N, C-alpha and C positions, 0 to 999 in steps of 0.2 A: 328728935333731930331737926335742926334748923335747915331750911332749904336755902340754897344759894341762888342769887339772881345775877345774870350776866346782862350788861347794858351795852347797846351799840351806839353808833354815832347819832342816830336820829333822836334817841332818848336824851342824850347829853345836850345836843343843840336845842331841842325843844325846851328842856329845863332852863337853860341859860337865856335863850332868846325869848323875851316876853312878848314879842310880836309874832312869834310862831303860832300857827293856828292850832297846834296841839299842846301848847304850853300849859294851859289850865288842866287838861286831862293828865298829862305826864306828872305835873306837880302833885295832883291829887293821888295818883297811883303810887308815887314814891313815898307818900306819907304812910302807906299801908305795908311797906316793905322794911324789914329790919336790916340795917347795914351789917356788914359792908356789902357794897355792890362790886361786882367783878367786871373787868374789862381787859383790854390788851393794848399794847403800844400802837398798833395800827389804828385802832379806834381813837385813841388820844390824838394821834397825828392828824387824822382826817377831821376830827372835831376842831382841833386847833386851826386848821386851814379854813374851815367853814365859818368859824367865829371871827375871822378878820373883819367881816362886814358888820358885826354887832358891837355896839359901844360897850367897852369894858368886858367884852365876851371872853377874850383870852385870859384876862386877869381873873375873871370869875372861875374859869376852868382851873387855873392854877390853884386858886383858893380851895376849890372842891377836892383837888388831888392832895393838897397839903393837909386838909382837915380830916381826910378819911384814909 
């Protein structure tokens, strides 16, 4: 049985924002996890808000959501 992983806002922001201090760690950890990753609308909404300050951040979030 494959385990399911739930991601929160911090994981998504760190993944997308390369300047985030946890970006490298999050990116490495996510290579070890088999998709799909689970989340909810509240996390997507909060991530969207926080990525306003990140160049192409919101566009990258949309790509992630569309690809998975």
